[in-house]
C-alpha positions as CSV (number, residue, x, y, z in Angstrom):
1,M,169.6,-12.8,32.1
2,P,166.9,-11.1,30.0
3,R,168.3,-9.2,27.1
4,F,168.2,-5.4,27.3
5,R,165.6,-3.9,25.2
6,F,165.4,-0.1,24.8
7,R,161.9,0.9,23.9
8,L,163.0,4.0,22.1
9,D,165.4,2.2,19.7
10,S,163.4,3.3,16.7
11,L,163.5,6.9,17.9
12,L,167.3,6.6,18.4
13,K,167.6,5.2,14.9
14,L,165.5,8.2,13.6
15,R,167.7,10.7,15.5
16,R,170.9,9.1,14.0
17,T,169.4,9.4,10.5
18,E,168.4,13.0,11.1
19,E,171.9,13.7,12.3
20,D,173.5,12.1,9.3
21,R,171.2,14.1,7.0
22,A,172.0,17.3,8.8
23,R,175.7,16.6,8.7
24,V,175.5,16.0,4.9
25,G,173.6,19.2,4.5
26,F,176.2,21.1,6.6
27,L,179.1,19.5,4.6
28,W,177.5,20.5,1.3
29,A,177.0,24.1,2.5
30,L,180.6,24.1,3.7
31,R,181.8,22.7,0.4
32,E,180.0,25.5,-1.5
33,V,181.6,28.2,0.8
34,R,185.1,26.6,0.3
35,L,184.7,26.5,-3.5
36,K,183.6,30.1,-3.6
37,E,186.6,31.1,-1.4
38,A,188.9,29.2,-3.8
39,E,187.3,31.0,-6.7
40,I,188.0,34.4,-5.0
41,L,191.6,33.4,-4.3
42,D,192.1,32.4,-7.9
43,A,190.7,35.6,-9.2
44,I,192.9,37.6,-6.8
45,R,195.9,35.6,-8.0
46,Q,195.0,36.3,-11.6
47,R,194.6,40.0,-10.9
48,E,198.0,40.2,-9.2
49,E,199.6,38.4,-12.2
50,A,197.9,40.8,-14.6
51,K,199.1,43.8,-12.6
52,T,202.7,42.4,-12.6
53,R,202.5,41.7,-16.4
54,A,201.2,45.3,-17.0
55,R,204.0,46.8,-15.0
56,D,206.6,44.6,-16.8
57,E,205.2,45.6,-20.2
58,S,205.2,49.3,-19.3
59,A,208.7,49.0,-17.9
60,G,209.9,47.5,-21.2
61,D,208.4,50.4,-23.1
62,E,210.1,53.0,-20.9
63,A,213.5,52.0,-22.4
64,T,212.3,53.2,-25.8
65,G,210.1,56.0,-24.3
66,A,207.1,54.8,-26.3
67,I,203.8,53.9,-24.6
68,D,201.5,51.4,-26.3
69,M,198.2,52.9,-25.3
70,E,196.2,50.0,-26.7
71,A,198.1,47.4,-24.6
72,L,197.9,49.7,-21.5
73,L,194.1,50.1,-21.9
74,R,193.7,46.4,-22.6
75,S,195.5,45.4,-19.5
76,R,193.6,48.0,-17.4
77,R,190.3,46.6,-18.7
78,H,191.4,43.1,-17.8
79,I,192.5,44.1,-14.3
80,N,189.2,46.0,-13.8
81,F,187.2,43.0,-15.1
82,L,189.1,40.7,-12.6
83,Y,188.4,43.2,-9.8
84,E,184.6,43.2,-10.6
85,R,184.7,39.4,-10.7
86,I,186.3,39.4,-7.2
87,V,183.6,41.8,-5.9
88,E,180.9,39.6,-7.4
89,K,182.3,36.4,-5.9
90,R,182.6,38.1,-2.5
91,G,178.9,39.0,-2.7
92,E,178.1,35.4,-3.6
93,L,180.2,34.2,-0.7
94,A,178.4,36.6,1.7
95,S,175.0,35.2,0.4
96,L,176.2,31.7,1.2
97,R,177.2,32.4,4.8
98,P,173.6,32.5,6.2
99,S,172.8,29.1,4.7
100,L,176.1,27.7,6.1
101,E,175.2,29.0,9.6
102,E,171.7,27.6,9.2
103,A,173.0,24.2,8.2
104,R,175.6,24.3,11.1
105,G,172.8,25.1,13.6
106,A,170.6,22.3,12.2
107,Y,173.5,19.8,12.5
108,R,174.2,20.9,16.1
109,R,170.5,20.5,17.0
110,A,170.4,17.1,15.5
111,V,173.5,16.1,17.4
112,M,172.0,17.3,20.7
113,R,168.7,15.5,20.0
114,R,170.5,12.2,19.2
115,S,172.8,12.6,22.2
116,A,169.9,13.1,24.6
117,V,168.3,9.8,23.4
118,E,171.6,8.0,23.7
119,K,172.1,9.3,27.2
120,L,168.7,8.0,28.1
121,R,169.5,4.7,26.6
122,E,172.8,4.5,28.5
123,A,170.9,5.3,31.8
124,R,168.3,2.7,31.1
125,L,171.1,0.1,30.3
126,E,172.9,0.9,33.5
127,E,169.6,0.5,35.4
128,H,168.9,-2.8,33.6
129,E,172.4,-4.0,34.6
130,R,172.0,-3.0,38.2
131,E,168.6,-4.8,38.3
132,E,170.2,-7.9,36.8
133,E,173.0,-7.8,39.4
134,R,170.4,-7.6,42.2
135,R,168.5,-10.6,40.8
136,E,171.8,-12.5,40.5
137,R,172.8,-11.7,44.1
138,R,169.3,-12.6,45.3
139,D,169.5,-16.0,43.4
140,L,173.0,-16.7,44.8
141,D,171.9,-15.8,48.3
142,E,168.9,-18.2,47.9
143,V,171.3,-20.9,46.7
144,G,173.6,-20.3,49.6
145,V,170.7,-20.4,52.1
146,V,169.4,-23.7,50.6
147,G,172.9,-25.2,50.7
148,F,173.4,-24.1,54.3
149,L,170.1,-25.6,55.4
150,R,170.9,-28.9,53.6
151,G,174.3,-29.1,55.2
152,R,172.8,-28.4,58.6
153,T,170.0,-31.0,58.3
154,G,171.9,-33.6,56.4
155,G,169.5,-34.0,53.6
156,P,167.1,-32.0,51.5
157,A,165.9,-28.8,53.1
158,G,163.1,-29.4,55.6
159,E,164.3,-32.9,56.9
160,N,165.3,-32.9,60.5
161,R,168.5,-34.4,61.5
162,P,169.3,-34.8,65.1
163,A,171.9,-32.4,66.3
164,A,175.3,-33.7,67.4
165,G,175.2,-34.8,71.0
166,G,171.5,-35.1,71.0
167,E,169.2,-38.1,70.8
168,R,170.6,-41.2,69.1
Protein backbone atom coordinates (compact mmCIF):
# COMPACT_ATOMS: atom_id res chain seq x y z
CA MET A 1 0.00 0.00 0.00
CA PRO A 2 1.54 3.31 -1.02
CA ARG A 3 2.00 5.75 1.79
CA PHE A 4 -0.41 8.69 1.90
CA ARG A 5 1.26 11.92 0.90
CA PHE A 6 -0.61 15.20 1.25
CA ARG A 7 0.79 17.70 -1.19
CA LEU A 8 -0.26 20.64 0.96
CA ASP A 9 1.54 19.46 4.11
CA SER A 10 3.84 22.47 4.04
CA LEU A 11 0.80 24.77 3.79
CA LEU A 12 -0.81 22.95 6.72
CA LYS A 13 2.37 23.37 8.75
CA LEU A 14 2.39 27.08 7.88
CA ARG A 15 -1.27 27.45 8.89
CA ARG A 16 -0.56 25.76 12.23
CA THR A 17 2.37 28.10 12.83
CA GLU A 18 0.19 31.11 11.96
CA GLU A 19 -2.48 29.84 14.34
CA ASP A 20 0.07 29.41 17.14
CA ARG A 21 1.37 32.94 16.62
CA ALA A 22 -2.15 34.36 16.53
CA ARG A 23 -3.03 32.45 19.72
CA VAL A 24 0.06 33.81 21.48
CA GLY A 25 -0.83 37.34 20.33
CA PHE A 26 -4.38 36.94 21.58
CA LEU A 27 -3.22 35.54 24.93
CA TRP A 28 -0.80 38.44 25.41
CA ALA A 29 -3.55 40.96 24.65
CA LEU A 30 -5.89 39.12 27.02
CA ARG A 31 -3.17 39.12 29.68
CA GLU A 32 -2.78 42.90 29.35
CA VAL A 33 -6.53 43.39 29.75
CA ARG A 34 -6.66 41.10 32.79
CA LEU A 35 -3.72 42.91 34.42
CA LYS A 36 -5.37 46.28 33.83
CA GLU A 37 -8.64 44.96 35.29
CA ALA A 38 -6.73 43.72 38.34
CA GLU A 39 -5.12 47.15 38.75
CA ILE A 40 -8.55 48.78 38.63
CA LEU A 41 -9.95 46.39 41.22
CA ASP A 42 -6.95 47.02 43.45
CA ALA A 43 -7.39 50.79 43.17
CA ILE A 44 -11.11 50.46 43.96
CA ARG A 45 -10.28 48.33 47.00
CA GLN A 46 -7.70 50.91 48.17
CA ARG A 47 -10.23 53.72 47.72
CA GLU A 48 -12.89 51.89 49.72
CA GLU A 49 -10.35 51.21 52.49
CA ALA A 50 -9.36 54.89 52.52
CA LYS A 51 -13.02 55.92 52.77
CA THR A 52 -13.57 53.52 55.66
CA ARG A 53 -10.45 54.80 57.44
CA ALA A 54 -11.56 58.42 56.93
CA ARG A 55 -15.01 57.63 58.38
CA ASP A 56 -13.47 55.82 61.34
CA GLU A 57 -11.09 58.71 62.04
CA SER A 58 -13.85 61.29 61.86
CA ALA A 59 -16.08 59.13 64.07
CA GLY A 60 -13.34 59.00 66.68
CA ASP A 61 -13.09 62.77 66.62
CA GLU A 62 -16.84 63.20 67.12
CA ALA A 63 -16.46 61.93 70.68
CA THR A 64 -14.32 64.95 71.54
CA GLY A 65 -16.17 67.25 69.15
CA ALA A 66 -12.92 68.37 67.49
CA ILE A 67 -12.33 68.01 63.77
CA ASP A 68 -8.79 67.61 62.52
CA MET A 69 -9.04 69.55 59.27
CA GLU A 70 -5.53 68.55 58.15
CA ALA A 71 -6.29 64.84 58.50
CA LEU A 72 -9.67 65.28 56.82
CA LEU A 73 -8.19 67.16 53.86
CA ARG A 74 -5.33 64.70 53.58
CA SER A 75 -7.72 61.71 53.45
CA ARG A 76 -9.99 63.50 50.91
CA ARG A 77 -6.96 64.26 48.68
CA HIS A 78 -5.92 60.62 48.90
CA ILE A 79 -9.43 59.40 48.04
CA ASN A 80 -9.62 61.83 45.10
CA PHE A 81 -6.18 60.71 43.91
CA LEU A 82 -7.36 57.09 43.97
CA TYR A 83 -10.53 58.04 42.10
CA GLU A 84 -8.48 59.77 39.38
CA ARG A 85 -6.25 56.72 39.19
CA ILE A 86 -9.30 54.48 38.71
CA VAL A 87 -10.62 56.73 35.94
CA GLU A 88 -7.20 56.73 34.27
CA LYS A 89 -6.92 52.92 34.47
CA ARG A 90 -10.43 52.53 33.04
CA GLY A 91 -9.39 54.73 30.11
CA GLU A 92 -6.31 52.56 29.57
CA LEU A 93 -8.50 49.46 29.72
CA ALA A 94 -10.86 50.94 27.13
CA SER A 95 -7.90 51.62 24.85
CA LEU A 96 -6.77 47.97 25.19
CA ARG A 97 -10.14 46.51 24.17
CA PRO A 98 -9.82 47.20 20.40
CA SER A 99 -6.41 45.49 20.27
CA LEU A 100 -7.86 42.54 22.18
CA GLU A 101 -10.74 42.25 19.72
CA GLU A 102 -8.33 42.53 16.79
CA ALA A 103 -6.13 39.78 18.24
CA ARG A 104 -9.21 37.62 18.90
CA GLY A 105 -10.35 38.09 15.29
CA ALA A 106 -6.89 37.25 13.94
CA TYR A 107 -6.84 34.09 16.04
CA ARG A 108 -10.30 33.05 14.82
CA ARG A 109 -9.28 33.62 11.19
CA ALA A 110 -6.10 31.60 11.68
CA VAL A 111 -8.11 28.75 13.23
CA MET A 112 -10.52 28.77 10.29
CA ARG A 113 -7.71 28.78 7.71
CA ARG A 114 -5.93 25.89 9.44
CA SER A 115 -9.18 24.01 9.84
CA ALA A 116 -9.98 24.35 6.13
CA VAL A 117 -6.64 22.83 5.14
CA GLU A 118 -7.04 20.04 7.72
CA LYS A 119 -10.51 19.22 6.38
CA LEU A 120 -9.06 19.04 2.90
CA ARG A 121 -6.31 16.74 4.18
CA GLU A 122 -8.87 14.48 5.87
CA ALA A 123 -10.95 14.32 2.67
CA ARG A 124 -7.88 13.42 0.63
CA LEU A 125 -6.86 10.79 3.20
CA GLU A 126 -10.33 9.21 3.04
CA GLU A 127 -10.15 9.26 -0.76
CA HIS A 128 -6.72 7.61 -0.62
CA GLU A 129 -7.99 4.92 1.76
CA ARG A 130 -11.02 4.20 -0.46
CA GLU A 131 -8.75 3.88 -3.49
CA GLU A 132 -6.47 1.52 -1.59
CA GLU A 133 -9.44 -0.60 -0.56
CA ARG A 134 -10.56 -0.77 -4.21
CA ARG A 135 -7.08 -1.86 -5.28
CA GLU A 136 -6.95 -4.46 -2.55
CA ARG A 137 -10.37 -5.84 -3.49
CA ARG A 138 -9.33 -5.93 -7.15
CA ASP A 139 -6.13 -7.79 -6.27
CA LEU A 140 -8.03 -10.24 -4.07
CA ASP A 141 -10.60 -10.80 -6.81
CA GLU A 142 -7.79 -11.49 -9.26
CA VAL A 143 -6.21 -13.98 -6.85
CA GLY A 144 -9.57 -15.66 -6.39
CA VAL A 145 -10.16 -15.93 -10.15
CA VAL A 146 -6.68 -17.37 -10.70
CA GLY A 147 -7.23 -19.87 -7.87
CA PHE A 148 -10.59 -20.84 -9.30
CA LEU A 149 -9.15 -21.36 -12.75
CA ARG A 150 -6.29 -23.43 -11.37
CA GLY A 151 -8.66 -25.60 -9.39
CA ARG A 152 -10.85 -26.12 -12.41
CA THR A 153 -8.07 -27.05 -14.81
CA GLY A 154 -5.94 -29.00 -12.34
CA GLY A 155 -2.78 -27.06 -12.98
CA PRO A 156 -1.51 -23.63 -13.77
CA ALA A 157 -4.05 -21.40 -15.41
CA GLY A 158 -4.36 -22.04 -19.07
CA GLU A 159 -3.70 -25.84 -19.02
CA ASN A 160 -6.63 -27.90 -20.10
CA ARG A 161 -7.78 -30.76 -17.99
CA PRO A 162 -10.42 -33.07 -19.21
CA ALA A 163 -13.68 -32.64 -17.48
CA ALA A 164 -15.01 -35.43 -15.29
CA GLY A 165 -16.84 -38.00 -17.32
CA GLY A 166 -15.23 -36.86 -20.53
CA GLU A 167 -12.36 -38.37 -22.56
CA ARG A 168 -9.91 -40.60 -20.74
